[in-house]
N, C-alpha and C positions, 0 to 999 in steps of 0.2 A: 816489860810482861812480868807477872807476879811470879813469885814462887811455886804457888799452886797451879799456874799455866802451867809453867816448866815440868813440873811433876807429871802432868796429866800428859803432856806431849811427848814426854820420855816413856812412859808407861804405855802409852798406846803403839809407840814405833817399836818397843820391846815386844808388846803382843803380837803387832803385825810381821816383824822379824820372826817370830815363833812359827806362826801360821804359814808364812811363805816358805820357811825351812820344811814344814811337814809337807807342802806339795812339792818341794823340790826332791825330797829324800823318796817320795812316791814316784816321782818322775822317771829317777834312775834306779828305782828298785832297791834304794839302800835300806833294807828292813831293820838293820842295826840303829841307822842313825833315826830312823821314824821310831823305834821302840824308846829310844833314848829321849825323846820329844814328848812321850807320854806318861802320865802319871800310872802306876801299876794297877789302880782302880778305875782308869777311865773309861767313860762309855762313849759309843757312838750309835746314834739312833737314826735308824735308816727308815724314813717315812713313806713305806709305801709297802704294799701287799704284794710281793714277790720273793722269789727264791731267797734274796738276801734283804728282805725286810726284816725289820725289829730292832732290837737294843742288844747290841754287843758289849757286853761288860767285861772290862779288863784288858790290858795292853796286849796279852796275847790273844785273846780273841778278836780286837781288832785288827791285829796283823793277819789272822785266818780269813779275817772276813774280805780283807784288801787281797792277799793272796788268791783268795777264791775268785773273786773279781778277775785278777790277771791272767789266771787258768783260762776261767770261761771265754775269754776275748783272746787268748792266745799271745798275751802281751801287747794288745793294741789299744787298751784301756788309757786314754791320755785326759786328765783334768785340769784345763786351762784357766786361771783365776782371771777372771775380766775386770772385777774390781773387788777393793778390799776396804771396808769400812771399820772402824773401831772406837769404842766411848771410853778408852782410858781407864775403864773399869774392869777388865779382862775379857770382854765381849769383842767378838770381831765377827763381822757378817762378810761373807764372800760370795759374790755372785760367780759362778762357775760355768764354763761350758766343758759338758762332757761327750767325749767321743770314743768310739770302739766299734769294733765289728767281732762277729762270732764265725768260726768256721764254717758253720752251715750257710754263711750269707746275710744273716741280719744284722743290722748296723744301727746304733744309736748316735745321734749328735744334737743336741738340744741344752738346755738351761737347767740349773740346780741352783739352789742356795744352799750353803753351809753357814751355819753359826757355831762358832766356838768359843768355848769357855777356858780361858789361860788363867793358871793359878800357880804362883810362885815359879814362873819361868817354863813351865810345862803343860801341855793339854788336859784339862779335867773332862770336859764333854764336847762332844760333837753331834750337833743336830743337823741332819740332812733332808731337804727336801727336793722332790723331785717336780721338773716343770710338766711333765704330761705323764701322770701315774699310769694310765692303760699301757700307753706304748713303752714305757719303762719295765712294767710288769711282762709286757710279751718278749722285751729282748732278752730279760734274764730267765724266762721260763725253760 
């Protein structure tokens, strides 16, 4: 194994660990830990035309976005990483199964892909792509 291979593997493991920590903090509702994992000027772009769609700029806006998601689903929102792949350059792609229900009986259970950019041990950007845009929009309406 060469030094560059070792460095790439270490960076990849670290990036993956950070992304897994983001999912773990969200799963238990630890907003302080989640905030600590984000750069203050991080962005989260939810690629869908729905109530929560668009770009959320800054750690506070991202936390507000996630909090609104949790409130709208009465705490049932669950994001389960299915596979995590990293390039060793700060980019981590995560196939996610997102499950939730709304108090009025609407449910969501489907695939999404999240691409995370990690920089300096913290999340710089998140790009979220939904598997069924019309169904996701109807769920959040």
